[in-house]
DOVEX-728960 format. One record per residue (C-alpha): residue number from 1; residue in three letters; x, y, z. Coordinates in nm, 3 decimals. Layout:
<sites>
<site><i>NUM</i><aa>ALA</aa><px>X</px><py>Y</py><pz>Z</pz></site>
...
</sites>
This chain:
<sites>
<site><i>1</i><aa>MET</aa><px>-2.394</px><py>-0.106</py><pz>2.848</pz></site>
<site><i>2</i><aa>GLN</aa><px>-2.141</px><py>0.142</py><pz>2.789</pz></site>
<site><i>3</i><aa>GLU</aa><px>-1.834</px><py>0.115</py><pz>2.506</pz></site>
<site><i>4</i><aa>SER</aa><px>-1.494</px><py>0.188</py><pz>2.600</pz></site>
<site><i>5</i><aa>ARG</aa><px>-1.282</px><py>0.293</py><pz>2.328</pz></site>
<site><i>6</i><aa>ILE</aa><px>-0.888</px><py>0.200</py><pz>2.396</pz></site>
<site><i>7</i><aa>ASP</aa><px>-0.606</px><py>0.467</py><pz>2.173</pz></site>
<site><i>8</i><aa>LEU</aa><px>-0.402</px><py>0.285</py><pz>1.972</pz></site>
<site><i>9</i><aa>THR</aa><px>-0.065</px><py>0.238</py><pz>2.104</pz></site>
<site><i>10</i><aa>SER</aa><px>0.248</px><py>0.436</py><pz>1.942</pz></site>
<site><i>11</i><aa>SER</aa><px>0.374</px><py>0.037</py><pz>1.875</pz></site>
<site><i>12</i><aa>GLU</aa><px>0.037</px><py>-0.023</py><pz>1.700</pz></site>
<site><i>13</i><aa>ILE</aa><px>0.028</px><py>0.293</py><pz>1.483</pz></site>
<site><i>14</i><aa>ALA</aa><px>0.381</px><py>0.273</py><pz>1.387</pz></site>
<site><i>15</i><aa>SER</aa><px>0.337</px><py>-0.061</py><pz>1.235</pz></site>
<site><i>16</i><aa>LEU</aa><px>0.051</px><py>0.054</py><pz>1.070</pz></site>
<site><i>17</i><aa>TRP</aa><px>0.247</px><py>0.285</py><pz>0.847</pz></site>
<site><i>18</i><aa>THR</aa><px>0.460</px><py>0.062</py><pz>0.792</pz></site>
<site><i>19</i><aa>SER</aa><px>0.264</px><py>-0.109</py><pz>0.635</pz></site>
<site><i>20</i><aa>TYR</aa><px>0.136</px><py>0.177</py><pz>0.472</pz></site>
<site><i>21</i><aa>ASN</aa><px>0.419</px><py>0.278</py><pz>0.311</pz></site>
<site><i>22</i><aa>ASN</aa><px>0.537</px><py>-0.055</py><pz>0.227</pz></site>
<site><i>23</i><aa>ASN</aa><px>0.183</px><py>-0.114</py><pz>0.065</pz></site>
<site><i>24</i><aa>SER</aa><px>0.252</px><py>0.221</py><pz>-0.126</pz></site>
<site><i>25</i><aa>MET</aa><px>0.548</px><py>0.109</py><pz>-0.218</pz></site>
<site><i>26</i><aa>SER</aa><px>0.509</px><py>-0.256</py><pz>-0.364</pz></site>
<site><i>27</i><aa>ILE</aa><px>0.173</px><py>-0.074</py><pz>-0.553</pz></site>
<site><i>28</i><aa>GLN</aa><px>0.468</px><py>0.138</py><pz>-0.761</pz></site>
<site><i>29</i><aa>ILE</aa><px>0.650</px><py>-0.152</py><pz>-0.785</pz></site>
<site><i>30</i><aa>LEU</aa><px>0.423</px><py>-0.376</py><pz>-0.969</pz></site>
<site><i>31</i><aa>SER</aa><px>0.270</px><py>-0.099</py><pz>-1.135</pz></site>
<site><i>32</i><aa>TYR</aa><px>0.647</px><py>-0.098</py><pz>-1.297</pz></site>
<site><i>33</i><aa>LEU</aa><px>0.611</px><py>-0.464</py><pz>-1.367</pz></site>
<site><i>34</i><aa>LEU</aa><px>0.361</px><py>-0.479</py><pz>-1.517</pz></site>
<site><i>35</i><aa>SER</aa><px>0.458</px><py>-0.227</py><pz>-1.769</pz></site>
<site><i>36</i><aa>THR</aa><px>0.713</px><py>-0.419</py><pz>-1.884</pz></site>
<site><i>37</i><aa>VAL</aa><px>0.588</px><py>-0.769</py><pz>-1.810</pz></site>
<site><i>38</i><aa>GLU</aa><px>0.583</px><py>-0.956</py><pz>-2.113</pz></site>
<site><i>39</i><aa>ASP</aa><px>0.477</px><py>-1.322</py><pz>-1.984</pz></site>
<site><i>40</i><aa>ALA</aa><px>0.080</px><py>-1.402</py><pz>-1.908</pz></site>
<site><i>41</i><aa>ASP</aa><px>0.151</px><py>-1.622</py><pz>-1.635</pz></site>
<site><i>42</i><aa>ILE</aa><px>0.371</px><py>-1.389</py><pz>-1.466</pz></site>
<site><i>43</i><aa>LYS</aa><px>0.143</px><py>-1.078</py><pz>-1.532</pz></site>
<site><i>44</i><aa>THR</aa><px>-0.194</px><py>-1.257</py><pz>-1.357</pz></site>
<site><i>45</i><aa>MET</aa><px>0.048</px><py>-1.275</py><pz>-1.049</pz></site>
<site><i>46</i><aa>ILE</aa><px>0.130</px><py>-0.934</py><pz>-1.021</pz></site>
<site><i>47</i><aa>GLU</aa><px>-0.188</px><py>-0.784</py><pz>-1.029</pz></site>
<site><i>48</i><aa>ILE</aa><px>-0.282</px><py>-1.002</py><pz>-0.782</pz></site>
<site><i>49</i><aa>GLY</aa><px>-0.027</px><py>-0.885</py><pz>-0.574</pz></site>
<site><i>50</i><aa>HIS</aa><px>-0.101</px><py>-0.491</py><pz>-0.707</pz></site>
<site><i>51</i><aa>SER</aa><px>-0.467</px><py>-0.597</py><pz>-0.577</pz></site>
<site><i>52</i><aa>ILE</aa><px>-0.380</px><py>-0.707</py><pz>-0.235</pz></site>
<site><i>53</i><aa>SER</aa><px>-0.165</px><py>-0.418</py><pz>-0.164</pz></site>
<site><i>54</i><aa>ASP</aa><px>-0.394</px><py>-0.158</py><pz>-0.314</pz></site>
<site><i>55</i><aa>HIS</aa><px>-0.722</px><py>-0.346</py><pz>-0.069</pz></site>
<site><i>56</i><aa>HIS</aa><px>-0.435</px><py>-0.322</py><pz>0.220</pz></site>
<site><i>57</i><aa>LEU</aa><px>-0.343</px><py>0.067</py><pz>0.174</pz></site>
<site><i>58</i><aa>GLU</aa><px>-0.729</px><py>0.118</py><pz>0.140</pz></site>
<site><i>59</i><aa>LYS</aa><px>-0.825</px><py>-0.073</py><pz>0.491</pz></site>
<site><i>60</i><aa>ILE</aa><px>-0.512</px><py>0.129</py><pz>0.688</pz></site>
<site><i>61</i><aa>GLU</aa><px>-0.627</px><py>0.455</py><pz>0.578</pz></site>
<site><i>62</i><aa>ASP</aa><px>-0.949</px><py>0.367</py><pz>0.730</pz></site>
<site><i>63</i><aa>ILE</aa><px>-0.803</px><py>0.264</py><pz>1.015</pz></site>
<site><i>64</i><aa>LEU</aa><px>-0.642</px><py>0.598</py><pz>1.062</pz></site>
<site><i>65</i><aa>GLN</aa><px>-0.845</px><py>0.824</py><pz>0.941</pz></site>
<site><i>66</i><aa>ALA</aa><px>-1.150</px><py>0.648</py><pz>1.170</pz></site>
<site><i>67</i><aa>GLU</aa><px>-0.898</px><py>0.715</py><pz>1.441</pz></site>
<site><i>68</i><aa>LYS</aa><px>-0.768</px><py>1.107</py><pz>1.333</pz></site>
<site><i>69</i><aa>ILE</aa><px>-0.475</px><py>1.021</py><pz>1.299</pz></site>
<site><i>70</i><aa>PRO</aa><px>-0.276</px><py>1.159</py><pz>0.959</pz></site>
<site><i>71</i><aa>VAL</aa><px>-0.228</px><py>0.903</py><pz>0.674</pz></site>
<site><i>72</i><aa>PRO</aa><px>0.166</px><py>0.887</py><pz>0.519</pz></site>
<site><i>73</i><aa>ALA</aa><px>0.218</px><py>1.071</py><pz>0.196</pz></site>
<site><i>74</i><aa>GLY</aa><px>0.375</px><py>0.696</py><pz>0.132</pz></site>
<site><i>75</i><aa>PHE</aa><px>0.480</px><py>0.637</py><pz>-0.258</pz></site>
<site><i>76</i><aa>SER</aa><px>0.300</px><py>0.752</py><pz>-0.531</pz></site>
<site><i>77</i><aa>ALA</aa><px>0.326</px><py>0.758</py><pz>-0.896</pz></site>
<site><i>78</i><aa>SER</aa><px>0.567</px><py>1.024</py><pz>-0.943</pz></site>
<site><i>79</i><aa>ASP</aa><px>0.788</px><py>0.843</py><pz>-0.777</pz></site>
<site><i>80</i><aa>VAL</aa><px>0.843</px><py>0.540</py><pz>-1.060</pz></site>
<site><i>81</i><aa>ASN</aa><px>0.927</px><py>0.601</py><pz>-1.424</pz></site>
<site><i>82</i><aa>LEU</aa><px>0.740</px><py>0.326</py><pz>-1.631</pz></site>
<site><i>83</i><aa>ASN</aa><px>0.875</px><py>0.423</py><pz>-1.887</pz></site>
<site><i>84</i><aa>ALA</aa><px>1.196</px><py>0.335</py><pz>-1.764</pz></site>
<site><i>85</i><aa>PRO</aa><px>1.383</px><py>0.069</py><pz>-1.903</pz></site>
<site><i>86</i><aa>ARG</aa><px>1.338</px><py>-0.309</py><pz>-1.837</pz></site>
<site><i>87</i><aa>LEU</aa><px>1.654</px><py>-0.422</py><pz>-1.538</pz></site>
</sites>
């Protein structure tokens, strides 16, 4: 039996790009919070959120690369100042 392949629709691609950008931004925000947090319980929750966003980012990259769709630039460490004063 031959397997047929269906390309992603434009709305699916847009959703993946939006999720990628949101997760890459979350990683940078959570990285900043990790550098300033003082409460151990809160730090654990931030680490979990960071890990989840990182995992989502990897999965989305895999999907986009498998479909030969460009991966968005997203947010990077250059977009956040980890030495900024606390809010």
